C-alpha positions as CSV (number, residue, x, y, z in Angstrom):
1,M,173.9,239.0,64.6
2,S,172.5,242.5,64.1
3,D,169.4,243.5,66.0
4,D,168.6,246.4,63.7
5,W,168.0,249.1,66.4
6,H,168.7,252.0,64.0
7,M,165.3,253.4,64.6
8,L,166.3,254.5,68.1
9,A,167.4,258.1,68.8
10,E,171.1,258.6,69.7
11,E,170.3,259.3,73.3
12,E,168.1,256.1,73.5
13,R,171.0,254.0,72.1
14,L,173.3,255.5,74.7
15,F,170.7,254.8,77.4
16,C,170.5,251.2,76.3
17,D,174.3,250.8,76.1
18,L,174.6,252.1,79.7
19,L,171.8,249.8,80.8
20,E,173.6,246.8,79.2
21,R,176.7,247.5,81.2
22,I,174.8,248.0,84.5
23,C,172.9,244.8,84.0
24,A,176.0,242.8,83.1
25,E,177.9,244.1,86.2
26,Q,175.1,244.3,88.8
27,I,172.2,242.1,87.8
28,A,173.4,239.1,85.7
29,T,176.0,238.3,88.3
30,K,173.2,237.6,90.8
31,A,170.9,235.7,88.5
32,A,172.0,232.2,89.4
33,E,172.0,232.9,93.2
34,T,168.6,234.5,92.9
35,D,167.3,231.3,91.2
36,A,168.9,229.1,93.9
37,T,167.7,231.0,96.9
38,G,164.4,232.3,95.6
39,A,165.0,235.7,97.2
40,F,162.9,238.6,95.9
41,V,164.8,240.9,93.5
42,L,164.5,244.0,95.6
43,D,168.1,245.1,95.3
44,Q,168.1,244.5,91.6
45,L,165.0,246.7,91.2
46,Q,166.8,249.5,93.1
47,V,169.7,249.3,90.7
48,L,167.2,249.6,87.8
49,A,165.5,252.6,89.6
50,E,168.8,254.4,89.7
51,A,169.3,253.7,86.0
52,G,165.8,255.2,85.2
53,M,164.2,251.9,84.3
54,M,161.4,251.8,86.9
55,G,159.8,254.7,85.1
56,A,160.9,253.9,81.6
57,N,157.3,253.3,80.5
58,L,156.1,256.7,81.8
59,P,156.3,260.2,80.2
60,E,158.7,262.8,81.6
61,E,155.9,264.9,83.1
62,Y,155.3,262.1,85.7
63,G,159.0,261.5,86.4
64,G,159.5,258.9,83.7
65,S,162.2,258.4,81.2
66,G,160.0,259.3,78.2
67,V,161.7,256.9,75.9
68,S,160.0,255.6,72.8
69,A,158.3,252.2,72.7
70,P,161.0,250.6,70.6
71,A,163.6,251.8,73.1
72,L,161.6,250.4,75.9
73,L,161.4,247.1,74.0
74,R,165.2,247.1,73.7
75,A,165.7,248.1,77.4
76,V,163.3,245.4,78.8
77,S,165.0,242.7,76.7
78,I,168.4,243.8,78.1
79,V,167.1,243.4,81.7
80,A,165.6,240.0,80.9
81,G,168.8,238.8,79.3
82,A,170.5,239.5,82.5
83,C,167.9,238.1,84.9
84,G,164.4,236.9,84.0
85,S,163.1,237.3,87.6
86,T,164.2,241.0,87.7
87,A,162.5,241.7,84.3
88,S,159.3,240.0,85.5
89,A,159.0,242.1,88.6
90,M,159.9,245.3,86.8
91,T,157.3,244.7,84.0
92,A,154.6,243.8,86.6
93,H,155.3,247.2,88.1
94,Y,154.7,248.7,84.6
95,L,151.3,247.1,84.5
96,A,150.3,248.9,87.7
97,T,151.7,252.3,86.6
98,D,150.3,251.9,83.1
99,S,146.9,251.3,84.7
100,I,147.1,254.7,86.6
101,L,148.6,256.5,83.5
102,L,145.8,255.2,81.2
103,G,142.9,255.1,83.6
104,G,143.6,257.4,86.5
105,T,142.7,261.0,87.4
106,E,145.3,263.7,87.2
107,A,145.5,263.7,91.0
108,Q,146.1,260.0,91.1
109,K,148.8,260.3,88.4
110,Q,150.6,263.1,90.3
111,H,150.4,261.2,93.6
112,W,151.6,257.7,92.5
113,L,153.6,257.9,89.3
114,P,156.6,260.0,90.3
115,K,157.2,257.8,93.3
116,A,156.8,254.7,91.1
117,A,159.3,256.1,88.6
118,T,162.0,256.7,91.2
119,G,161.5,253.2,92.8
120,E,160.2,254.7,96.0
121,A,156.9,252.8,95.4
122,L,156.6,249.4,93.8
123,G,153.4,248.5,92.0
124,A,151.3,245.4,91.4
125,F,148.5,244.6,88.9
126,A,145.7,242.5,90.4
127,L,143.4,241.2,87.7
128,T,143.6,237.4,87.7
129,E,141.4,235.2,89.9
130,P,141.1,231.5,90.4
131,T,138.0,231.4,88.1
132,A,138.8,234.5,86.0
133,G,142.1,234.1,84.2
134,S,141.6,234.3,80.5
135,D,138.2,235.9,80.8
136,P,137.9,238.8,83.3
137,A,134.1,238.8,82.8
138,D,134.1,235.8,85.2
139,M,135.5,238.0,87.9
140,K,134.1,237.3,91.4
141,T,135.8,240.1,93.4
142,R,133.2,242.8,94.2
143,A,133.4,246.5,95.2
144,R,130.2,248.1,96.5
145,R,129.5,251.6,97.6
146,V,129.3,252.2,101.3
147,D,129.3,255.3,103.5
148,G,132.6,257.2,102.9
149,G,133.8,255.0,100.0
150,W,133.9,251.4,98.9
151,H,134.0,247.9,100.3
152,L,136.2,245.6,98.4
153,K,135.8,241.8,98.9
154,G,137.3,238.8,97.0
155,S,140.5,237.1,96.1
156,K,143.2,237.3,93.4
157,C,145.8,234.8,92.4
158,F,149.2,234.7,90.6
159,I,149.7,238.4,91.3
160,S,153.3,239.4,90.6
161,N,154.8,241.7,93.3
162,G,151.4,241.3,95.1
163,G,152.8,240.7,98.6
164,V,155.7,243.1,98.4
165,A,154.2,246.0,96.5
166,D,153.6,249.5,98.0
167,F,150.4,249.8,96.0
168,L,148.2,247.6,93.9
169,V,145.7,248.3,91.2
170,V,142.9,245.9,91.9
171,Y,140.1,245.2,89.4
172,A,136.6,244.4,90.7
173,V,133.0,244.2,89.6
174,T,131.0,247.2,90.7
175,D,127.9,246.4,88.6
176,P,127.3,242.7,88.0
177,D,124.5,243.4,85.5
178,K,126.7,245.2,83.0
179,G,129.3,242.5,82.2
180,H,132.6,244.0,81.1
181,R,131.2,247.5,81.5
182,G,130.6,246.8,85.2
183,I,134.2,246.3,86.0
184,S,136.1,249.1,87.8
185,A,139.7,249.5,89.2
186,F,140.9,250.7,92.6
187,I,144.2,251.8,94.0
188,L,145.0,249.7,97.1
189,P,147.9,251.0,99.3
190,K,150.1,248.6,101.2
191,G,149.0,248.1,104.8
192,T,145.3,248.6,104.1
193,P,143.3,246.8,106.8
194,G,141.6,243.7,105.4
195,F,144.3,243.1,102.7
196,E,146.3,239.9,103.1
197,A,148.9,238.2,100.9
198,G,149.8,234.6,101.2
199,A,153.3,233.2,100.9
200,P,155.0,233.4,97.5
201,E,153.9,230.6,95.2
202,K,156.5,227.9,94.6
203,T,157.1,228.4,90.9
204,M,159.0,226.4,88.2
205,G,161.0,229.5,87.2
206,L,161.3,233.3,87.7
207,K,162.0,232.3,91.3
208,G,163.1,235.8,92.4
209,G,160.0,237.5,90.8
210,H,157.4,236.5,93.4
211,V,153.7,235.8,92.7
212,F,151.0,235.8,95.4
213,T,147.4,234.8,96.2
214,L,145.6,237.8,97.8
215,A,142.6,238.0,100.1
216,L,140.6,241.2,100.1
217,D,138.0,242.4,102.6
218,C,138.8,246.1,102.7
219,H,137.2,249.5,103.1
220,L,138.6,252.0,100.6
221,P,138.0,255.8,100.5
222,E,136.0,257.3,97.6
223,D,139.1,258.5,95.8
224,A,140.5,255.0,95.6
225,L,138.4,254.4,92.5
226,L,140.8,254.6,89.6
227,G,139.3,257.2,87.2
228,E,135.7,256.5,86.3
229,E,133.4,253.7,87.5
230,G,132.9,251.0,84.9
231,R,136.1,251.8,83.0
232,G,138.2,249.1,84.5
233,F,137.9,246.5,81.8
234,R,138.8,249.0,79.1
235,T,141.8,250.2,81.1
236,A,143.0,246.6,81.7
237,M,142.8,245.7,78.0
238,Q,144.8,248.8,77.1
239,V,147.4,247.9,79.7
240,L,147.7,244.4,78.4
241,D,148.2,245.7,74.9
242,N,151.4,247.4,76.3
243,G,152.2,244.4,78.6
244,R,152.2,241.8,75.8
245,I,154.9,243.8,74.0
246,E,156.9,243.8,77.2
247,V,156.4,240.0,77.5
248,A,157.8,239.8,74.0
249,A,160.8,241.8,75.1
250,Q,161.4,239.5,78.0
251,C,161.3,236.5,75.6
252,L,163.7,238.2,73.2
253,G,166.2,238.9,76.0
254,L,166.1,235.4,77.5
255,A,166.2,233.8,74.0
256,R,169.2,235.8,73.0
257,A,171.0,234.8,76.2
258,A,170.3,231.1,75.5
259,M,171.3,231.4,71.8
260,E,174.6,233.2,72.6
261,S,175.4,230.6,75.3
262,A,174.8,227.8,72.8
263,I,176.8,229.4,70.0
264,A,179.8,230.0,72.4
265,Y,179.5,226.4,73.6
266,A,179.3,225.0,70.1
267,K,182.5,226.9,69.1
268,D,184.4,225.7,72.2
269,R,183.2,222.1,72.5
270,V,185.5,219.8,70.5
271,I,184.5,216.2,69.8
272,G,186.7,213.9,67.7
273,G,189.0,216.8,66.9
274,Q,186.2,219.0,65.5
275,A,184.3,221.8,67.1
276,L,180.5,221.2,67.3
277,A,179.9,224.4,65.3
278,Q,181.8,222.9,62.4
279,R,179.3,220.0,62.1
280,Q,176.5,220.7,59.6
281,G,173.7,219.4,61.7
282,I,174.7,221.7,64.6
283,A,175.2,224.7,62.2
284,W,171.7,224.2,60.9
285,M,170.2,224.2,64.4
286,I,172.0,227.5,65.0
287,A,170.6,228.9,61.7
288,D,167.1,227.9,62.8
289,M,167.5,229.7,66.1
290,G,168.6,232.8,64.3
291,V,165.6,232.8,61.9
292,A,163.2,232.3,64.8
293,F,164.8,235.0,66.8
294,R,164.9,237.5,64.0
295,S,161.3,236.9,63.0
296,A,160.1,237.4,66.6
297,L,162.2,240.5,66.9
298,L,160.8,242.2,63.8
299,L,157.2,241.5,64.9
300,A,157.9,243.0,68.3
301,Q,159.6,246.0,66.8
302,D,156.6,246.6,64.6
303,A,154.2,246.3,67.6
304,A,156.3,248.8,69.5
305,R,156.2,251.3,66.6
306,Q,152.4,250.8,66.5
307,R,152.3,251.5,70.2
308,D,154.0,254.8,69.8
309,E,151.7,255.7,66.9
310,A,148.6,254.7,69.0
311,H,149.7,257.1,71.7
312,R,149.5,259.9,69.2
313,T,146.3,258.8,67.4
314,G,144.3,256.9,70.0
315,A,144.2,253.8,67.7
316,R,144.4,250.3,69.2
317,F,147.3,248.0,68.4
318,S,145.9,244.8,70.0
319,L,146.6,242.6,66.9
320,A,150.2,243.6,66.6
321,S,150.7,243.2,70.4
322,S,149.1,239.7,70.3
323,M,151.2,238.7,67.3
324,A,154.4,239.9,69.0
325,K,153.6,238.1,72.2
326,L,152.6,234.8,70.6
327,A,155.6,234.8,68.2
328,A,158.2,235.7,70.8
329,S,157.0,233.4,73.5
330,E,156.7,230.4,71.2
331,S,160.0,231.1,69.4
332,A,161.9,231.7,72.6
333,G,160.7,228.4,74.0
334,R,162.1,226.6,70.9
335,I,165.3,228.6,70.9
336,A,166.0,227.8,74.6
337,D,165.2,224.2,74.1
338,T,167.5,223.9,71.1
339,A,170.2,225.7,73.1
340,L,169.9,223.2,75.9
341,Q,170.1,220.3,73.4
342,L,173.3,221.8,72.0
343,H,174.8,221.7,75.4
344,G,174.1,218.0,75.8
345,G,174.0,216.7,79.3
346,Y,175.6,219.9,80.6
347,G,172.5,221.8,79.5
348,Y,170.4,219.9,82.0
349,T,172.6,221.0,84.9
350,S,172.4,224.3,86.7
351,D,176.1,224.9,85.9
352,F,175.0,226.5,82.6
353,P,172.4,229.3,82.3
354,V,170.3,227.5,79.7
355,E,168.7,225.3,82.3
356,R,167.4,228.3,84.2
357,I,166.4,230.1,81.0
358,N,164.2,227.2,79.9
359,R,162.4,227.3,83.2
360,D,162.1,231.1,83.3
361,L,160.6,231.1,79.7
362,R,157.9,228.5,80.2
363,I,155.5,230.9,81.9
364,M,155.7,233.4,78.9
365,R,153.3,231.2,76.9
366,I,150.8,231.4,79.8
367,Y,150.7,234.8,81.6
368,E,149.2,238.0,80.2
369,G,147.1,235.9,77.9
370,S,148.1,232.4,77.0
371,S,149.2,231.4,73.5
372,E,145.7,230.1,72.9
373,I,144.1,233.4,73.9
374,Q,146.5,235.2,71.6
375,R,145.4,233.0,68.7
376,I,141.7,233.8,69.5
377,I,142.5,237.5,69.4
378,I,144.5,237.3,66.2
379,S,142.0,235.1,64.3
380,G,139.1,237.3,65.5
381,N,140.8,240.3,64.0
382,M,141.5,238.5,60.8
383,L,138.0,237.1,60.4
384,A,136.2,240.3,61.4
């Protein structure tokens, strides 16, 4: 089934082809073991760093790969198809580096982004709180000015990479009277006194991409403020526009892996002298998977093209990003469930990858804005 990646430049296609081989040989082979042991995907991230993927979202001037947004979409989907946990940790790193790229000072960009691009420094994006998931305006974490800088106090939850990252971009309220405009962002280096991360959460899937609860009671220097005071919410929303396309990419990679596994099984599995794939009911299930995948892919590719255009014009692409994230996460869930059904009882065992893929995909309809939040964003744009 063609993915229609003809819009990529020749060097981008070669980059993705090489990445596909690297992921097949060095990352996919560890996916089942990672799921079984729950070990953090540090080695896999180093493999991706050597391949240029840890800075694939960054421009070349900061040590990044400088690839187009459609190429990044393709590359992230390749990583996810090999290992959902690895893709989740990598894209969480992107949220942190995008925060600095979009909201930071030139000095902050020069200090952190080249190290992040080479894999020397792993990032985390600390926005979500126990009472402020879907609406950051309910944020309770506070940062107040003190002699020599800032005092940061509060807690965060479900922070991917939070306990293993070398730096975190933490969002906090600096002026409670200003609502969204009173939210700022701060760069918190690993080892800062007063910063503590709990044990990794015991999650249903993505077991090698750890998420943490964080406790914050820290003194930060003046230059820890990311860019300008009061710009945090705007930066976070811009970052999430990017991030939702990357969630769509993860969904596409995992869905493709499930679909290909199901098609191979349906061709090989013989019942009553006939391959499953030759039975009309099964063939129609495969057709429905193909339509769902293709529809989500085209929405994601359109959002990626709009992301590139927005970088040139400054326009927002929130609607396209939300549509891509909603369509891909919902479609991928249906595709993976159908793939498991086609495997019969074997699909319910860990001997086949579709069991793990179903668990890995379930969070995609929740994080970086649940499906319900995406519907609010989409309908709001349509009704405006």
